[in-house]
C-alpha positions in Angstrom: 10.0 -2.2 -29.5 10.0 -1.2 -33.1 13.0 -1.6 -35.3 14.6 1.2 -37.3 13.2 -0.1 -40.6 9.6 -0.5 -39.4 9.1 3.0 -37.9 6.2 5.1 -39.3 7.4 8.0 -41.5 8.4 11.3 -39.9 7.2 14.5 -41.6 7.8 18.2 -41.6 9.0 20.9 -44.0 12.7 20.1 -43.6 12.4 16.3 -43.3 14.3 14.4 -45.9 13.6 10.6 -45.7 17.0 9.5 -47.1 18.9 11.8 -44.8 16.8 11.8 -41.6 14.7 8.6 -41.2 17.3 6.2 -39.7 18.7 8.9 -37.4 15.3 10.1 -36.1 14.1 6.5 -35.7 17.2 5.6 -33.7 16.6 8.6 -31.5 12.9 7.8 -31.0 13.7 4.2 -30.1 16.4 5.2 -27.6 14.2 7.8 -25.9 11.2 5.5 -25.7 13.4 2.7 -24.2 15.0 5.0 -21.7 11.7 6.5 -20.6 10.0 3.1 -20.3 10.9 3.1 -16.5 8.1 5.6 -15.9 10.3 7.7 -13.7 10.7 11.4 -14.0 13.7 12.7 -16.0 15.0 16.1 -17.2 15.9 16.6 -20.8 19.6 16.7 -19.9 19.3 13.4 -18.0 17.6 11.8 -21.0 20.1 13.3 -23.5 23.0 12.1 -21.5 21.6 8.6 -21.1 20.7 8.2 -24.8 23.6 10.1 -26.3 21.5 12.6 -28.4 21.2 16.4 -28.0 18.5 17.8 -25.6 16.7 19.5 -28.5 16.4 16.2 -30.3 15.2 14.5 -27.2 12.5 17.2 -26.8 11.4 16.6 -30.4 11.2 12.9 -29.9 9.1 13.3 -26.7 6.7 15.3 -28.8 6.7 12.6 -31.5 5.9 9.9 -28.8 2.6 11.8 -28.2 1.6 11.3 -31.8 -0.7 8.3 -32.5 1.6 7.0 -35.3 4.5 6.8 -32.7 2.5 5.2 -29.9 0.2 7.9 -28.7 1.9 7.9 -25.3 1.2 10.4 -22.6 4.2 12.4 -21.8 3.7 14.1 -18.4 5.7 17.2 -17.6 6.3 18.7 -14.2 8.0 21.9 -13.1 11.1 21.5 -10.9 12.5 25.0 -10.6 13.9 28.0 -12.6 12.6 26.8 -16.0 13.6 23.2 -15.4 11.0 20.5 -16.1 11.0 16.7 -15.8 9.1 14.3 -18.1 7.8 10.8 -17.8 6.1 8.4 -20.2 2.7 6.7 -19.7 0.4 4.6 -21.8 -3.1 6.1 -22.3 -5.7 4.3 -20.1 -3.0 2.0 -18.6 -1.3 4.4 -16.1 2.4 4.0 -15.6 4.3 1.6 -17.8 5.2 -1.9 -16.6 8.8 -2.4 -15.5 
């Protein structure tokens, strides 16, 4: 896993490196480590497990799809009434190893 200091740069109109880099990198690392089990999880389950808000978890799942953050496949499946579950996979490798 990457350390906080070696993470690629984030970007966006409101991103401020001094203010945001360490926090976003910690969130990204926590979400990636939690999702490494390849099981299905809701945003609330992930947020509770990693201690970050669901909106931040959702953003970090989107980041994990970007090549600079690993280019992972983030599968999404509908559960019910607007609820979705997510799981993490490596492109071409199927589910992640335990």
